[in-house]
N, C-alpha and C positions, 0 to 999 in steps of 0.2 A: 758518869756521863758516857764513857765508852761502853760500859756494860749495857746501859739502856739503849744505846745506839745499835749494838749488835742484836739485842733482843727485838727491837723494832724491825731490823732487817730480816731476822728469822721469821717474824710474823708475816712480813710482806711477801717473802719468798714462798712461804707455806700458805699462801692465800687460798688456793683451791681446796686443800683438805679442810681448812677452817670454814670455808663457805659450805662444804658438804656437812660438816659437823653442825653448823648453825641451822641448816635446813632440817636436819634430822632432829635437832633439839626442839625446834618449833613444832614440827609434826608430832613428836612424842608428847609434848605438852598438850596439844590439841586432842590427841587420842585419849590421854588419861582423863582430861576434862570431860570429853564426850562419854566415856565409860561411866564416870561418876553420875552423870545425868541419866544414862540409860538404866542404872541401878535404881534411880528414883522414879522410874516409870516412863520416861520420855522415849519416843521412838528414835531410831538410829539417825534419821535425817534431822529431827528436831534437836537432838543432843549435839550433833555436829554443828548446826547453825548457832546454837546457844554458846557453845564453846568458842566459836570464832568471834561472836559478838563480845563475849567477856574478855577474850584475849586482846582485842583491839586490832588496829591496822598492822597486818603482818609486815608489810613493806617498811613502815616507820620503825617498827621494833628492830628489824634487821639493820636499818640504817644507823640507829642509835648504837647497836652492838658493834658495828663496823667502826664507828667513830671512837668507841672505847678502845679498840685495838690500836689506834694511832695511825699516823701517816696516811690519813684519808686523802690529803692533797696529792700524795705521790700516786695513789691509785687513779685519781681523777686526771692527773697529768699523763699517765700511761695511756688511759683511754683516749684522751684528746690527741695524743701523738699518733696513735693507731688510726684514728679517724682522719687526721690530716694526711697521713701517708696514703691511705686509700684514695682520698680525693685527688691528691697530686698524681697518683698513678693513672687515674682516669683522664687527666688532662696534661699530657707531656709538654705541649706547647706552653701552656700557662706556667707549668713547673719550671721550664727552662728560663722564661722571662723573670719569674720570681727569684730564682736562684741567682741569675745574673744581676738583677737589681740589688739584691742583698749584698752580693760580692762587691759590686761597685760602691755601694754606700758605705760598707764597712771599710773598704780599702781607702776611700777618700777621707773618711773620718780619722782613720789611723794615720794617714799621711799628714793631715792638717794638725792633728794633736802632736805628732812627732816634731813638726816644724815649730809649733808654738812652745813646746817643752824645751826644745834646744835653744830658741832665741829669747824666750821671755821667762820661763819658769825655772829651768835648771841653772844653777850658779856655775860660773866658770871654775875649772879645777885649778885655782891659784890660791895663794895665801890671802886671806881676808878679802874675798871677792866683793863683799858689800861696800867696801871703801873705794872701789875703782871709779874714776871719773874720766869722762871723755871730753876733750876740749873741742869745741865747735866754733866756727865763725860764720856770720851771716850778714850780708849787706841788705839794705831795704829792697824788698821786691825780689830777692833771690833765694833759692833753696839753701838750707843749711849745708855746710861742708866741713869735713875734718881733715882736709889736705893742707899741709904747711910746707914751706920751703925749709931747707936745712938751716938757713940763717935764722928763721923764726924759731925753730926748735932750740937752737943754741941760745937765743935771747930768753926764751921761757925757762930753759934749764938754769942759766946763770943768774936769773933774777927771781927764782922760785923761793918764796918764803912761806908757802901754804901747804904744799904736798910733800910727803915723805920721799917721793921719787918721781921722775918723769921719764917716760919711755917713748920711743918712736920706732916706726917700722914702715917699710915700703914693699908692696907686693911685687913679685918678680917670678920669672920662669927660668929654670936651670936645666942644663943637660947633665944627667947622672950617668956615670960609667963605672964599671967594676969588672973584676976578673970573671970571665966566662959569661958576662952579661953585655948585651948590646946597649947602645946609647938610648936613654929614655929621657923624655922631657917631663919634668915635674914642677908643680906649683910650689912656691916658697916665698920667703920674705927676707929682705935685708933688715936687720934689727940693730939698734944701738948697743953699745957695750954693756950697759947695766940692765938690759932687758930681763934676763932670767933672775938676776938678783932682786930687782924691784918686785917682780911677780912672785918670787919665792918658789920657783920651780927649777928643775934641772933639764938640760937639753937631753933629748933621747939619745 
């Protein structure tokens, strides 16, 4: 596989010499065919025309030969890119709008996918994440909520006969200080005592 890949690369990089060789090969074939007909008594012009008719469409023969070299699609891609670059150079305003539109589109798609991947596709880095369950409560006509009082948590914890463990946390902000560092406010959480043990992770 790798040797064939390198062979095709060498062919593509040496495209110009091979094109020249192909032209010379075609012309040589036509000259020899014309000479054979001239020996049979045809004039130079008649012999040349007969040789071309017998050889067929020169352009098609060259195309078939190029296809046998392989990587025809790469040559076509190179030509398309060169044409696109020339067109974009002629219209700098259109080029700027096109590049900006592509950048915004790619950036927006990347951001949306990153969010979906984080929230919906990627599993949480805990032990057995597929078995996690979130408790929610909802009254008729109200949006669902997962906020509970400490008394409710204690009731669920003490009367739990279904889950292997029950955790609770409360978002908070903390002032962080250290040697040589000024006070910084960071986001964090108050968590219950068995938080890390139930999730199967260690505190940083």
